[in-house]
C-alpha beads as a LAMMPS data file, in Angstrom:
LAMMPS data file: protein, C-alpha beads

187 atoms
186 bonds

1 atom types
1 bond types

-500.0 500.0 xlo xhi
-500.0 500.0 ylo yhi
-500.0 500.0 zlo zhi

Masses

1 110.0

Atoms # bond

1 1 1 0.000 0.000 0.000
2 1 1 1.419 3.386 -0.893
3 1 1 0.826 6.653 0.885
4 1 1 -0.281 8.847 -2.002
5 1 1 -3.651 10.587 -2.058
6 1 1 -6.125 8.859 -4.288
7 1 1 -8.498 10.493 -6.761
8 1 1 -10.190 7.253 -7.794
9 1 1 -7.563 4.542 -7.774
10 1 1 -3.841 4.385 -7.202
11 1 1 -1.730 2.344 -9.549
12 1 1 1.862 1.601 -8.642
13 1 1 3.917 0.589 -11.667
14 1 1 7.560 -0.422 -11.973
15 1 1 8.852 1.504 -14.982
16 1 1 11.853 -0.827 -15.252
17 1 1 9.362 -3.660 -15.967
18 1 1 6.987 -1.857 -18.361
19 1 1 8.260 -3.864 -21.330
20 1 1 7.091 -7.178 -19.841
21 1 1 3.478 -6.469 -20.789
22 1 1 4.327 -5.246 -24.293
23 1 1 6.319 -8.171 -25.743
24 1 1 5.705 -7.485 -29.448
25 1 1 7.487 -4.122 -29.523
26 1 1 10.872 -2.924 -28.224
27 1 1 9.334 -1.341 -25.130
28 1 1 12.638 -1.631 -23.244
29 1 1 13.688 1.437 -25.248
30 1 1 11.016 3.577 -23.553
31 1 1 11.945 2.982 -19.899
32 1 1 14.897 5.347 -19.507
33 1 1 13.358 8.173 -21.576
34 1 1 10.327 7.991 -19.282
35 1 1 12.572 8.088 -16.221
36 1 1 14.459 11.054 -17.713
37 1 1 11.256 13.023 -18.223
38 1 1 9.807 12.144 -14.818
39 1 1 13.024 12.825 -12.882
40 1 1 13.694 15.989 -14.931
41 1 1 17.437 15.472 -14.781
42 1 1 20.174 13.732 -16.753
43 1 1 21.627 12.408 -13.491
44 1 1 20.179 8.977 -12.772
45 1 1 18.889 7.947 -9.386
46 1 1 16.449 5.172 -8.474
47 1 1 13.192 6.874 -7.601
48 1 1 9.528 7.454 -8.185
49 1 1 7.146 10.093 -9.471
50 1 1 3.421 10.668 -9.522
51 1 1 1.548 11.103 -12.820
52 1 1 -2.100 12.114 -12.928
53 1 1 -3.933 10.441 -15.795
54 1 1 -7.300 11.275 -17.270
55 1 1 -8.805 8.154 -18.858
56 1 1 -11.805 7.933 -21.179
57 1 1 -12.947 4.390 -21.957
58 1 1 -14.764 3.001 -24.987
59 1 1 -18.110 3.529 -23.270
60 1 1 -17.311 7.211 -22.642
61 1 1 -16.707 6.875 -18.895
62 1 1 -14.074 9.347 -17.735
63 1 1 -12.003 8.898 -14.581
64 1 1 -8.883 10.483 -13.205
65 1 1 -6.258 8.184 -11.748
66 1 1 -2.988 8.602 -9.944
67 1 1 -0.059 6.492 -11.090
68 1 1 2.969 6.098 -8.852
69 1 1 5.764 5.234 -11.274
70 1 1 8.842 3.677 -9.673
71 1 1 12.152 2.757 -11.212
72 1 1 15.363 1.108 -10.176
73 1 1 18.420 -0.469 -11.719
74 1 1 18.387 1.570 -14.937
75 1 1 21.583 3.598 -14.406
76 1 1 23.523 2.111 -17.350
77 1 1 20.503 2.185 -19.667
78 1 1 19.726 5.768 -18.605
79 1 1 23.284 6.914 -19.399
80 1 1 23.082 5.303 -22.852
81 1 1 19.715 6.955 -23.440
82 1 1 21.069 10.418 -22.593
83 1 1 24.114 9.818 -24.819
84 1 1 22.048 8.533 -27.757
85 1 1 18.825 10.510 -28.132
86 1 1 18.061 14.167 -28.662
87 1 1 15.497 15.862 -26.405
88 1 1 12.476 15.522 -28.751
89 1 1 13.092 11.785 -29.145
90 1 1 13.394 11.356 -25.380
91 1 1 10.037 13.099 -24.950
92 1 1 8.383 10.969 -27.646
93 1 1 9.790 7.734 -26.213
94 1 1 8.747 8.776 -22.694
95 1 1 5.171 9.229 -23.895
96 1 1 5.234 5.829 -25.583
97 1 1 6.408 4.417 -22.245
98 1 1 3.361 5.968 -20.570
99 1 1 1.147 4.519 -23.299
100 1 1 2.580 1.055 -22.587
101 1 1 1.712 1.473 -18.910
102 1 1 -1.799 2.763 -19.606
103 1 1 -2.466 0.047 -22.208
104 1 1 -1.746 -2.655 -19.681
105 1 1 -3.243 -1.058 -16.563
106 1 1 -6.339 0.599 -18.010
107 1 1 -7.500 -1.579 -20.908
108 1 1 -5.465 -4.789 -20.641
109 1 1 -4.214 -4.532 -24.223
110 1 1 -0.896 -4.567 -26.047
111 1 1 0.708 -2.277 -28.554
112 1 1 1.494 -4.772 -31.282
113 1 1 3.151 -2.942 -34.170
114 1 1 4.111 0.426 -35.550
115 1 1 1.975 1.867 -38.352
116 1 1 3.264 2.946 -41.727
117 1 1 4.079 6.608 -42.356
118 1 1 0.954 8.455 -43.472
119 1 1 -1.524 6.229 -41.623
120 1 1 -2.309 9.088 -39.171
121 1 1 -1.546 7.100 -36.017
122 1 1 1.606 5.700 -34.466
123 1 1 0.734 2.131 -33.466
124 1 1 -1.746 -0.703 -33.796
125 1 1 -3.401 -2.141 -30.715
126 1 1 -4.098 -5.876 -30.453
127 1 1 -4.855 -7.645 -33.727
128 1 1 -5.288 -4.287 -35.476
129 1 1 -8.449 -3.768 -33.423
130 1 1 -7.687 -0.101 -32.776
131 1 1 -5.011 2.499 -33.375
132 1 1 -2.904 4.594 -31.010
133 1 1 -1.666 8.154 -31.516
134 1 1 0.957 9.515 -29.106
135 1 1 2.390 12.948 -28.372
136 1 1 4.255 14.475 -25.456
137 1 1 5.599 17.887 -24.571
138 1 1 7.557 19.412 -21.736
139 1 1 4.918 22.087 -21.252
140 1 1 1.780 23.241 -22.955
141 1 1 -1.933 22.751 -22.929
142 1 1 -3.019 19.127 -22.617
143 1 1 -6.522 19.913 -23.914
144 1 1 -5.330 21.350 -27.224
145 1 1 -2.638 18.690 -27.620
146 1 1 -5.202 15.937 -27.134
147 1 1 -7.700 17.629 -29.462
148 1 1 -5.106 17.975 -32.252
149 1 1 -4.022 14.360 -31.904
150 1 1 -7.637 13.100 -31.874
151 1 1 -8.275 14.854 -35.188
152 1 1 -5.174 13.229 -36.633
153 1 1 -6.125 9.789 -35.316
154 1 1 -9.651 9.941 -36.734
155 1 1 -8.278 10.876 -40.164
156 1 1 -6.649 7.442 -40.480
157 1 1 -7.309 5.800 -43.861
158 1 1 -8.874 2.698 -42.267
159 1 1 -11.753 4.484 -40.540
160 1 1 -10.458 2.866 -37.362
161 1 1 -11.258 3.889 -33.789
162 1 1 -8.494 4.247 -31.254
163 1 1 -6.770 5.906 -28.341
164 1 1 -4.789 9.090 -27.965
165 1 1 -2.074 9.192 -25.311
166 1 1 -0.666 12.648 -24.589
167 1 1 1.493 13.991 -21.777
168 1 1 2.724 17.295 -20.417
169 1 1 5.774 16.249 -18.441
170 1 1 6.442 19.436 -16.449
171 1 1 2.914 19.138 -15.015
172 1 1 3.125 15.326 -14.787
173 1 1 -0.246 15.119 -16.501
174 1 1 -1.308 12.532 -19.018
175 1 1 -4.456 11.756 -20.931
176 1 1 -5.398 8.384 -22.395
177 1 1 -8.681 8.835 -24.255
178 1 1 -10.658 6.641 -26.579
179 1 1 -12.014 8.179 -29.782
180 1 1 -14.626 6.661 -32.039
181 1 1 -15.248 7.413 -35.679
182 1 1 -18.520 9.226 -36.381
183 1 1 -21.337 6.832 -37.342
184 1 1 -20.943 5.471 -40.856
185 1 1 -17.199 6.205 -41.163
186 1 1 -15.755 2.936 -39.826
187 1 1 -14.873 0.681 -42.767

Bonds

1 1 1 2
2 1 2 3
3 1 3 4
4 1 4 5
5 1 5 6
6 1 6 7
7 1 7 8
8 1 8 9
9 1 9 10
10 1 10 11
11 1 11 12
12 1 12 13
13 1 13 14
14 1 14 15
15 1 15 16
16 1 16 17
17 1 17 18
18 1 18 19
19 1 19 20
20 1 20 21
21 1 21 22
22 1 22 23
23 1 23 24
24 1 24 25
25 1 25 26
26 1 26 27
27 1 27 28
28 1 28 29
29 1 29 30
30 1 30 31
31 1 31 32
32 1 32 33
33 1 33 34
34 1 34 35
35 1 35 36
36 1 36 37
37 1 37 38
38 1 38 39
39 1 39 40
40 1 40 41
41 1 41 42
42 1 42 43
43 1 43 44
44 1 44 45
45 1 45 46
46 1 46 47
47 1 47 48
48 1 48 49
49 1 49 50
50 1 50 51
51 1 51 52
52 1 52 53
53 1 53 54
54 1 54 55
55 1 55 56
56 1 56 57
57 1 57 58
58 1 58 59
59 1 59 60
60 1 60 61
61 1 61 62
62 1 62 63
63 1 63 64
64 1 64 65
65 1 65 66
66 1 66 67
67 1 67 68
68 1 68 69
69 1 69 70
70 1 70 71
71 1 71 72
72 1 72 73
73 1 73 74
74 1 74 75
75 1 75 76
76 1 76 77
77 1 77 78
78 1 78 79
79 1 79 80
80 1 80 81
81 1 81 82
82 1 82 83
83 1 83 84
84 1 84 85
85 1 85 86
86 1 86 87
87 1 87 88
88 1 88 89
89 1 89 90
90 1 90 91
91 1 91 92
92 1 92 93
93 1 93 94
94 1 94 95
95 1 95 96
96 1 96 97
97 1 97 98
98 1 98 99
99 1 99 100
100 1 100 101
101 1 101 102
102 1 102 103
103 1 103 104
104 1 104 105
105 1 105 106
106 1 106 107
107 1 107 108
108 1 108 109
109 1 109 110
110 1 110 111
111 1 111 112
112 1 112 113
113 1 113 114
114 1 114 115
115 1 115 116
116 1 116 117
117 1 117 118
118 1 118 119
119 1 119 120
120 1 120 121
121 1 121 122
122 1 122 123
123 1 123 124
124 1 124 125
125 1 125 126
126 1 126 127
127 1 127 128
128 1 128 129
129 1 129 130
130 1 130 131
131 1 131 132
132 1 132 133
133 1 133 134
134 1 134 135
135 1 135 136
136 1 136 137
137 1 137 138
138 1 138 139
139 1 139 140
140 1 140 141
141 1 141 142
142 1 142 143
143 1 143 144
144 1 144 145
145 1 145 146
146 1 146 147
147 1 147 148
148 1 148 149
149 1 149 150
150 1 150 151
151 1 151 152
152 1 152 153
153 1 153 154
154 1 154 155
155 1 155 156
156 1 156 157
157 1 157 158
158 1 158 159
159 1 159 160
160 1 160 161
161 1 161 162
162 1 162 163
163 1 163 164
164 1 164 165
165 1 165 166
166 1 166 167
167 1 167 168
168 1 168 169
169 1 169 170
170 1 170 171
171 1 171 172
172 1 172 173
173 1 173 174
174 1 174 175
175 1 175 176
176 1 176 177
177 1 177 178
178 1 178 179
179 1 179 180
180 1 180 181
181 1 181 182
182 1 182 183
183 1 183 184
184 1 184 185
185 1 185 186
186 1 186 187
């Protein structure tokens, strides 16, 4: 049991293990970028951070949840991450790391493969049952970021429904929302 205040439900997640529930993609690559963004420093230290997530399910139910994200044993991987990736890539990978966590903890699904350029989303979920669009920023407005990404997602050439995962790391806010094509659009 952790000691963090609860909005609806607390979820404690080990960031260093996030890849175990996403075996079809190289999710190991997203652990240290996520730690970098949460810790807000290039100097590694085992630790934890709180992220507040707004979740909208397929049935339209919206809840806010607190995630306690913990990490340990990633010092070597973290150093390599800092030495390899530029800041925008670290932010993108960190957001994909959050998406991996939310996929598993909120909908019990897997990210299964990357989409092709031009398909208006970043990843496929499950057996191409839905799509996933991801975007993260250091600061900004989560509402407008989510809105822009939802428009992009719903413009996919398959008429597919899906999720948008966005994050504003300085505020430690995330949103994982389901979007459905307007009636008659889904192919």
